[in-house]
C-alpha positions as CSV (number, residue, x, y, z in Angstrom):
1,M,73.9,43.4,-140.3
2,K,74.1,44.8,-136.8
3,R,70.3,45.1,-137.1
4,I,69.6,41.6,-137.9
5,A,71.8,40.5,-134.8
6,C,69.8,42.8,-132.8
7,N,66.7,41.2,-133.9
8,Y,68.3,37.6,-133.6
9,F,68.9,38.7,-130.0
10,S,65.4,39.8,-129.4
11,I,63.9,36.8,-130.7
12,K,66.4,34.8,-128.8
13,H,65.8,36.5,-125.6
14,I,61.8,36.2,-125.9
15,A,62.2,32.5,-126.6
16,L,63.9,32.2,-123.7
17,V,61.8,34.1,-121.5
18,T,58.7,32.2,-122.9
19,A,60.4,28.8,-122.1
20,L,61.1,30.3,-118.7
21,F,57.6,30.9,-118.1
22,F,56.1,27.7,-119.3
23,S,58.6,26.0,-117.2
24,I,57.3,27.5,-114.0
25,S,53.8,27.7,-114.6
26,A,53.4,24.1,-115.7
27,P,54.8,22.6,-112.1
28,L,52.7,25.3,-110.4
29,Q,49.2,24.0,-112.6
30,A,50.3,20.6,-111.7
31,G,50.3,21.5,-108.0
32,V,47.1,23.2,-108.3
33,A,45.6,20.1,-109.9
34,A,46.8,17.8,-107.2
35,A,45.3,20.1,-104.8
36,D,42.1,20.2,-106.1
37,T,41.8,16.7,-106.5
38,A,43.0,15.6,-103.2
39,T,40.5,14.4,-100.5
40,P,40.0,16.7,-97.9
41,T,40.6,15.3,-94.6
42,S,40.7,17.3,-91.1
43,A,43.9,16.8,-89.7
44,P,44.3,17.3,-86.1
45,T,46.1,20.5,-85.5
46,S,49.5,19.7,-83.9
47,A,49.7,23.1,-82.4
48,P,50.1,23.0,-78.7
49,T,47.0,24.2,-76.9
50,S,47.0,25.4,-73.4
51,T,44.4,23.6,-71.4
52,P,43.1,25.5,-68.7
53,T,43.6,24.0,-65.5
54,V,40.4,23.9,-63.4
55,K,41.0,24.5,-59.8
56,A,38.4,23.9,-57.2
57,T,37.8,27.1,-55.2
58,T,36.1,26.9,-51.9
59,S,33.4,29.2,-52.2
60,P,31.9,30.4,-48.8
61,T,28.8,28.7,-47.8
62,V,25.9,30.6,-46.6
63,K,24.3,29.1,-43.8
64,A,20.7,29.4,-43.7
65,T,20.0,30.9,-40.4
66,P,16.6,29.5,-39.3
67,K,13.9,32.1,-38.8
68,P,12.5,32.2,-35.3
69,T,9.2,30.3,-35.6
70,A,6.5,32.3,-33.4
71,T,5.2,29.9,-30.9
72,K,1.7,30.4,-29.8
73,K,1.7,31.3,-26.2
74,V,-0.5,28.8,-24.3
75,P,-2.6,30.4,-21.4
76,K,-1.4,29.0,-18.1
77,K,-4.2,27.2,-16.4
78,S,-4.7,28.1,-13.0
79,T,-3.8,24.9,-10.9
80,K,-5.3,24.8,-7.7
81,K,-2.9,23.9,-4.8
82,K,-4.2,20.2,-3.8
83,V,-4.3,19.5,-0.1
84,R,-2.8,16.2,0.6
85,V,-4.4,14.6,3.4
86,T,-2.1,12.3,5.3
87,P,-3.8,8.9,5.7
88,S,-3.8,8.0,9.3
89,P,-1.1,5.5,9.7
90,K,-2.4,1.7,10.5
91,P,-2.4,0.9,13.9
92,V,0.2,-1.3,15.3
93,W,-0.9,-4.6,17.3
94,P,-0.2,-4.9,20.1
95,P,-1.0,-0.9,20.5
96,K,1.8,0.9,22.3
97,G,1.1,3.3,25.7
98,F,-2.2,1.3,26.4
99,I,-2.9,-0.2,29.9
100,V,-3.7,-4.2,28.9
101,N,-5.8,-6.5,31.0
102,G,-6.0,-9.9,29.2
103,E,-6.9,-9.2,25.8
104,V,-8.6,-5.5,26.4
105,Y,-6.4,-2.5,25.8
106,A,-7.1,0.9,27.2
107,K,-5.7,4.5,27.1
108,V,-6.6,8.1,28.1
109,P,-5.4,10.1,25.0
110,T,-3.4,13.4,26.0
111,S,-4.9,16.9,24.4
112,K,-2.6,16.9,21.4
113,E,-3.3,13.3,20.7
114,L,-7.1,14.1,20.9
115,I,-6.8,16.9,18.6
116,G,-4.9,14.3,16.0
117,I,-7.8,11.5,16.4
118,I,-10.6,14.0,15.7
119,S,-8.8,15.4,12.8
120,A,-8.3,12.0,11.5
121,Q,-12.0,10.8,12.7
122,R,-14.4,13.5,11.6
123,A,-17.6,11.5,13.2
124,L,-16.2,12.5,16.8
125,S,-16.1,16.2,15.8
126,T,-19.9,16.6,16.7
127,Q,-19.4,14.7,19.8
128,I,-16.6,17.0,20.9
129,K,-18.7,20.0,20.1
130,N,-21.0,19.0,23.1
131,C,-18.1,19.0,25.2
132,T,-17.9,22.8,25.2
133,D,-21.1,22.9,27.2
134,F,-20.7,19.5,29.1
135,I,-18.1,17.8,31.0
136,C,-16.5,15.0,29.0
137,G,-14.1,12.4,29.2
138,A,-12.3,10.4,26.3
139,I,-10.5,7.1,26.2
140,Q,-9.2,4.8,23.6
141,V,-10.0,1.2,23.8
142,A,-9.4,-2.0,21.7
143,S,-9.7,-6.1,22.1
144,A,-7.6,-8.7,20.0
145,T,-10.9,-10.5,19.4
146,G,-13.2,-7.7,19.1
147,C,-16.2,-6.6,21.3
148,T,-19.9,-6.7,20.7
149,W,-20.4,-3.4,22.7
150,W,-18.4,-1.2,25.4
151,E,-19.4,0.1,28.5
152,A,-17.1,3.1,29.7
153,N,-17.6,4.1,33.6
154,S,-16.2,7.2,35.0
155,D,-16.3,9.9,38.0
156,V,-17.1,13.6,36.9
157,F,-15.4,16.3,39.0
158,N,-16.0,20.0,38.7
159,G,-13.2,22.9,38.1
160,A,-12.4,22.7,41.7
161,G,-11.7,18.9,41.9
162,L,-14.9,18.2,43.4
163,K,-17.0,15.0,42.8
164,L,-20.0,15.6,41.2
165,G,-21.4,12.0,40.2
166,T,-20.6,8.8,38.3
167,L,-21.1,8.4,34.7
168,T,-21.7,5.0,32.9
169,T,-22.1,5.0,28.8
170,S,-22.7,2.6,26.3
171,H,-21.0,2.4,23.0
172,A,-20.8,0.5,19.8
173,L,-19.0,-2.6,18.7
174,T,-15.2,-2.7,17.8
175,L,-13.6,-5.3,15.3
176,P,-10.5,-7.4,16.1
177,K,-7.4,-5.3,16.7
178,E,-9.7,-1.8,16.1
179,I,-8.7,1.1,18.2
180,K,-12.0,2.8,19.0
181,T,-12.2,6.4,21.0
182,I,-14.9,6.6,23.3
183,I,-16.3,10.2,24.4
184,S,-18.2,10.1,27.5
185,I,-20.5,13.1,28.0
186,S,-22.1,13.9,31.4
187,P,-25.1,16.2,32.1
188,E,-22.8,18.4,34.2
189,S,-22.4,21.9,33.0
190,A,-18.8,22.6,31.8
191,A,-19.0,26.5,32.5
192,A,-16.7,26.3,35.6
193,G,-14.6,23.7,34.1
194,G,-14.6,20.0,35.1
195,R,-13.4,16.4,33.8
196,A,-14.7,12.9,33.6
197,K,-12.1,10.5,35.2
198,F,-12.4,7.0,33.8
199,T,-12.6,4.2,36.4
200,S,-13.0,1.2,34.1
201,V,-14.2,-0.1,30.6
202,I,-15.7,-3.2,29.9
203,C,-15.6,-5.4,26.6
204,H,-19.0,-7.1,26.3
205,R,-19.7,-10.0,23.9
206,E,-23.3,-10.5,24.4
207,K,-26.0,-8.6,23.4
208,R,-26.7,-5.3,24.9
209,D,-30.0,-4.8,26.7
210,T,-31.6,-2.1,24.9
211,S,-33.8,-1.4,27.7
212,V,-31.0,0.0,29.6
213,P,-30.4,3.8,28.8
214,I,-27.1,4.4,26.9
215,V,-26.1,7.4,29.4
216,R,-26.6,6.9,33.2
217,Y,-25.6,9.3,35.5
218,Q,-25.7,9.2,39.2
219,K,-25.4,12.6,41.2
220,I,-23.6,13.1,44.2
221,E,-25.7,15.3,46.9
222,T,-22.8,16.6,48.6
223,S,-20.0,16.8,46.5
224,V,-16.8,15.3,47.7
225,S,-13.0,15.9,46.7
226,P,-11.3,12.8,44.8
């Protein structure tokens, strides 16, 4: 009897275990089936992700230093110094420092003034060269209305102041208010010095008699002092 009871207990125990096994496996299989038949969806992950913060960092800017450009050396042109010739100032009318007689003006220039006149009027330089050998005189003349030709009269003296003779020279025309420098050249030698002292200048408006010499000189036999 005891054996039967034991067998009964064993059978009952096996049946209980089997029932428990099926009771546990049935829901598990159902759970697996449900999982297999479910439509897969990509659900967003709710796990918090740490978003990296992007910080703007100021990186040092590298400035490109301009390379020195090789400049071609331009050869310097040899510039010659230009000599500026100062033009003679326009004559002021009536001329200053002149002796006036009616509309005729005359003036004996100083040595300094004569140098300036010659530098401005190159045509006079040739005449002045003759004055190294012969006794000369210079005078400036002008007329308000102009002259057809000029007549200049002078006395010639030697270096000692003795009068050697009288000199009359004829000169070209002048325009109205034109200042002309007259150079009278005598035939007397300037080796011992001397000068020509003007006594008068005449403005002619008639035509000159071409038969009369341009230079007329009357020598004094016995020299007299002025």
